[in-house]
C-alpha positions, 0 to 999 in steps of 0.5 A: 671512488675508482681512484681510491680503489686503484690507490688502495689496490696498488698499495696492497700489491706493493706491500704484498710484493715487498713482503712475499718476494725474496730479495735478489736477482730473479734469475737466482730464484727457484722457478717452482718457488716463484710460481707458488709465490705468484699463486699466493699473491693472486689469492691475496689480491682476490681477498683484498678486492672482495674486502674493498667492495664491502668497504664501499658505501652501500656495499652489501646493503645496497646489493640487498636493497637492489635485490629486494627492489627487484623482487617487489617490482617482479611481484607487482608486475605479476599482479598486474599481469594476473589482473589483466588476464583474469576473466570478468566475474560471471553472473551467478546462475540459479537453477530452478525447476520449470514447475510453479508452486500451486500456492504461489498461483492462489489468490489471497482469500479472506472472509468477513462475517457480520452478525448482530442481534436486536432488541425492540421494546415494542415487539418482543417477538423480534428479539433475535440474532441475524447473520446479516452477511458472510463475505468471501474475498479473492484478491491477486496481483495478476502482473506488474500492471494489473490486479483483480478483486472478487467479493462474494457475499451472502446477505440475509435481510434482517431488520433493516431501516425502512424510513418511509414505509408504513408501520415499523421502521425496520423490515424483518427477514423471512425464512429462506430470504437472501443468497450469494451474489457477486458484490464486486468483481473487477480487474484494475490497471494501475500505474498507467501513464499520466497518473491514470487508473482503469477499472473494468467489471462490477464495482461499488461506484465512486459516489462519495467515499461512504458508498464504496465501503462494504457493510462490515466496514461501516462505522454504524450498523446501516447506511445513512437515511439519504443513502437508504432513501435514494440508493437503497439498502445496498451501495450503488454498485453496477457493471461497467468501466471506471477511469481515475486521474490523479490531476497533475496540480502542484502545491498544497493538496491532492486532486482526483477526478473519476469518470464511470459509465455503467449499466443501470441495475440499481432498482431504487435509482433507475427502476427496471432500466438497463440503459447506460448511466454515468457518474463523475466525481471530483475529490480533494485532499488537504493536510492541514497540519501534522495531525489534521487532514480534510477530505472533500468530494462532489459527485453526480450520477444520472441515467434513465428511470424506467418502469411500465408506467414511468419513463423519466431522466433522473439525476442524483447530486452529492457532496461529502467531506471528512475531517480527521484528527490523529496526533502522531504522538498518540495516534494509537490512543486518541483520534477523532473523525467527523464525516458528513454529506448531503444529497439532492435527487432530481426526478421523483417517482410517485407511489404506484397508482398515485399522482405525481408529487408537486415537488420535483426534487428531494434532499437529505443530509447525514453526519457522524462522528467517532472519537477514539477513547483509548487503544480499543474503545470508541464512542460515536454518534450520528444524526440523519435527516431525509425527504422521501423520494416519492413525496418530499412532504414525508420526512424521517430523522435518525439519531444513533449513539454507539460504543465500540470495542475492538478486541483486535484488528480482526474482531469488533463488537459494537453496541448501538441504539437507533431512534427513528422518527417519521413525520407521518407517524406519531410515535418514534421507534427505538431499537438496540443493536449488538453487532459482532464483526470478525475477519479471517485472512489478509483482506481488510476492505479499503475505507478511503 
């Protein structure tokens, strides 16, 4: 390319010289004319060189391409330099006041009311309504590790089932009976290492599942005959500590072990004793299919029964199970729950002034079922049988069909008929109940 340029330039200069320089000896020419001719030739050569540069391959286009490449390189270098010198993004600063909202400090507050009316065809004077329970609950998560629950309840003793008393099998409330009491009040630590949960305070103990349910959550208007006979009208609820351990057993099912030590305060089971009592419970859960599961538990509680006349060891054993069928496709309209259990009381206490019973143990069983007919309607029934904890020769049985309508998850109406029979009385007793239960607030008592 350089040789071509030189050849082209030589030819151009020769042509220009031959065309522009006068012929003849140089000395014969005018000096000024010669200078003017040389200036013209230089200008001609400069224009020819510029034209030659443009004719080279890539000429002006190459210059433009090089300039654009230089601009791109400069821009990329500037961008890299900006990224290197830019400070790391700072965490967003939120400015909040040091004061806390009083509403955030308040616990969840709820109320549950259980009102029912009864009709006794043999005693028209007892046809009335009874506000059996007003319960107020306070629940709060104290911190990420613990939570607290307090349940205050006002009980009005109504025509409750009294299976082993002479006369009527229902006890009616007297004016002014009942009052507020702390039904439960405890702090609970959850998520402890090893799947352990710790509870301290007053609580309904883990003697089966049904014992933990509050009265307004029961599937019938009262507890079973064995519960009433061996534990009394209320659940087994005492003050102490409870430790629950979710056993690290892999495979089918889940297994839970509970141990509790409490101060004896249940008069039906422990009399006037204030000594420590113990409880152990083992619970197992299996999911048999997509729609069916089985829950089974065994329990023991024991302590000292003491009065002025009696001082003896007492142990209560129990087994309880539940079979639940709830198809996922229609769980809101169909379902069936079957529950049942048995109890054995070791250590019988005679009536005051009577001789000790010949037998040392009393037993009883209970069963119930509830079928979901539609979104709001349920039909149920139960059959109970129990021996007296004072004289096993005295027995009682109970049959109860029910029809329940859930207006919503906050309002429930139940119609129940109780037929109570006792071996030491000739006549059976029937009573019709209308139970209305309603709730306010977020609390719905756990039924598991």
